[in-house]
N, C-alpha and C positions, 0 to 999 in steps of 0.2 A: 141243067142240074138233073141229077139222079132223082127218080121219084122216091118218095119217103118210104116206101116198102122195101127199097134197095140200099136204105141207109141205116147204120148202125146207131142205135141210141146210146149217147155216152155221157156221163158226168166224170170230170177230171177232177181229183182231189189232190192237191199238190203243196209241199212245203216249199214254195218256190224260192225261198232265199236262203236255204238251208245249205246248198253247195252250188255247183255251177250247171248241172245237167237237167233239172227240171225246167229250166228255160227252153231247152231244146225240144223237150217233149211237148210244151205248151205250144211252141209255135206250129210244130208238126201237126198237133191235133186241130189247130185253127185252120191250117193249109190242106187238110184232108177231105175232099168233098163227099167222101161216103160215110162220114160221121155226121150223124144228127146230134151236134153237141149243145146238150141241154143247160149246161153251165159249167164254170169253173169255180171250184172251192178251195180257197186258201186255207192252209192249214198250218198248226203250230209245229214246232221242231223242239220241242223241250225248251228248257231255260240255261243250257249250257253254253250256247253260243249267242243268245239274245235273250234279255228279259220280256222282250215283246216280239215273239217270233210270229205269231200270227199276224200283227202288223206289219211287219217286214214282207211277210209273204202275199199279203193283199198289196203292198206298194210294189212289189215285184210284177205281179200279175198285171196291174193298172200300167205298169211302165212298157210291158210288152205290148199290150194293146194299143197304147199311145204311139209307138214306135211303128206298129203295123198299120196305123190309121184304121183300126178297127173298133167299133163302138159296141158291138156284140161280143161274147153272148153273156148271159147273166153271171154275175159274179155275186158268190153267196158265201159270207165268211164261215169257216169251220169254228170249232171250239178253241178257246184260248189255252186250253191244256188237256191233259189225259181225262178219262172217265175217273171219279173218286173209287170205284170199287166195279166188280163184275155184275152188279145188280143195278146201278145207278148211272143213267145217262148223263152226259154233259150237254144239254141242249144247245143247238146252233141253227143259224140260217142254212148252213150247208146240209146238216142233218135233215132238216125240214124240207130241204129240195129234193133229198134222195127219197124220203118218204113220199112226198108229192107226186114225183115222176114214176115212183115205182107202183104207186096204187092207180095210175091212169089205166084206162081200158085200150091198151095197145097190145097187139099181138107179139110184137118185136121183143126181145129180150132188152133189160136195162142193163148196160155195163157201166159198172161204177169203178173206174181206175184209181187205185190208191198209190201215189209216188212216195208216201211217207207212213206216219202211223195210222192205224184203222179207227182212230178215235170216232169219227163222224159216222162209220158205218154201224159201230156198235151202239152208238147213241140211238141212231135211227131204228135199229132193231129193238132195242130196249123201249124205246118210245112206243113204236108200232109193231107188236109181234107178228101181225099179219103179213109182214114181209117175208117171213119165213116160207109162206106159200105163194108168194109172187115169182115172177120170172126175172129174177135178179141174178146178175154175175157179178161178183167182186173179184177183181182182178188186182193182185197185191204184189208189188215190190217190196220184198220183205222177207226176214227169217234167214238164219244161217244155213249152211249145207246140211242136206239130210245124210244119215238118219240121226246124227248126234245133236246137232244144233249148237248153240252158243250165243254169245253177244252179237248181235247186229242192231244197227243204229235205227233203223225205222221201227223195228221190234221193241227196243229199249224204250222209246218214247211213250209207249202205251202197251205193255204187256197184257194189261186187264182187257183191254179192247180186243187184242188179238183172241184172247180166250173165249171171249164173248162170240166173236165171228166164227171161229172154228167149231163152236159147240152148237153154232145155228144150224138152220135147214136151208139157207141160200147156198147156192153153187159159188165155190171159191176156185180161182184159178191163182196159184202161187208160184211166182219167180223168184228164187232165193238168191241170195248173195253170190254163190259161185256161177250162177247163170248171168245175172245182170252185170256182173264185172267184166263180162267179156265182150263188151261193146267200145272199146277203146278207139279213140281217134287222135292223131297226131297233129301237132301244131301246123306242119307243112300242108297237111291235107285241109285243115280248118281254114288256113290262109287262102289256099287255092279255090275253096269250093263253098265258102260262106261270107269271107270278109268283104267282099264287093258286091254282095247281093243285097244293096240296100242299108238302110240305118240299123234294121234290126239284125242283119247278117253281121255287120260290124260289132255291134253291142254283144251278140252272142259270143264271138271269139274274145273280145276284150274281157269281158267279165270271166270267162273261164281262165284266161291267163293270169288275171289279177287274182282270182281265188287260189290258183296254184302257187303264187307266190306266196302266199299266207301259210301254205302247210309245209310240214317237215320233208324233207328229201328233194331229189332233182327230178323234176317233171318236164318232160315235151309231149304229155299226152293226157287224155282224161277219159275214163269210162262214160258214155252217155248212158248211165245205169238205169234212167227212167224209161228210155225209149222202148224197151222190150213191153212194156204195158199196152203200148200201142199196136205193136207188132202182132202180138196174140190175137187182138181183136181184128185186125185187118186180115189176118192170117192164121186162123187157130191151129192148122196143121203144119205151120211153118217152124217146126221144132220138135224135139223129142220130148214126151211127156209119159207119166203114168198116173193112173187114178189109185190114190192111196188113202186109207182111213185117216180122216183128219185127226191131228195131234193136238194136244194141249201143250202149254209152255210153263216150266216151273220158275222159281225165282232167278235161276241161273239163265233163263232163256234157252234151256235145253228142251228138245222135244220129248213129251211124255206120249207114248204111243199106247194109248188106252184099248184102241180098237172098237170104242163105243159109239164112234160118231161116223156119219156119212162120208163117203169119199170126196176127196178133192182132187183137182187136177194139179200135179206138180211138174213144172218144166224142167227138164235136165239140159235143155239145150234150146237156142233159137236161131233162125236163120239171120246172122248179124249182116250179111251182105245186103240181103233183101231191105232190111228196115232202114239201115244207114243211107243206102242208094236211093230210097224212097224219099227220105228227107231231103238229102242234097238236092235231088231234081225238082221237088216241090218248091223248095226256097229259091232255086234258080228261075223257075217260071213265075213266081210271085215277083222277083226282082224284075221280071220283063212285063209285069202286068197281066199275067195269063194265069190267075189263080183258078179260075172256073173250069168244071169237068167239059164244057161245051169246048173248051180250046184244046183238050187232050187229043 
C-alpha cells in the first residue's frame, strides 16, 4: 500500500440512488489505492423521484459494499433534505464527519467530493465556520454551463446550499453539466468491460440499463457523469480549467457574477479516456482478486 502521505484524503458525498452513475463512482473510489477514503455520505436528492431519497441512497451504498464484500469505510448519513435557508444548517452525521475530518491535524488537503446537492457541505460550514480557514477542497458535480447557467438537477435540489458554499472561504472545484455529460459509455462497452467482472460489475450494468428503460427516449448509453469528481482528484491537471470569481445563484439557477467572492476552479473539460480506462482496469483487477497497489 502507498504510505499515507502519498494518498489523497477523501470523503464521497453521493445521492446514490438518484440515477445510475453514482454507483460507478462509488465503486471506483473504493478500488483506488491512492485514496484515503474517510467515509461515504449518502445524500438526499429531493422528493420528486422518492419521498425517502436519503434512505434510498443509504440502501444503495450498503448494497454496493455488500456486493464487493467490503465492510469499510464509514458510512454517515447526510441530511434528509435541503437546508432551510442560507443561514441555517440541516445537521447530519455526514456534515459532522466533514467537520471532524477537516479539523484534524493533517497537512494533506481534505477533498470532499459531491455527486449531488451541496447540502452537507453548507451545513458543515454553517455549523463550524472555522472550516473556512482549513485545507478543504470541495469538488462539485453541478451547475449549468457558464456563464449563464440555468436549471441543473444537483443545484436544483439545494440552491441555498450552493450559495453558502460559493460565498465561503473554502476551495471549490466545479465540474458543470456540459463537462460531466461528456463521459458517456455504450452498452456494448459496458457488457464487454464490466458485466463479467464479478457480482458488482454485473449489477452496475444491470441497474444502468434498468434505469434507462424508465426514462424517455432511446438509450444505448449513459454518461457516467459523477466520475469526473474522482478524475480531478486523481489528476488535477487532467483537463482544462480556469480560476473564476465564485458566482452566486438566483431563483432561476442562473449565475450571478458579483465579483465579490474568491476564485473557484471551473473545469471546461476533463480527460475522459484516462478516467474511464482507470475505472475499467481497476474493476478488472478487482475481479481477479488483485485490488491492492502491491500487485500493480
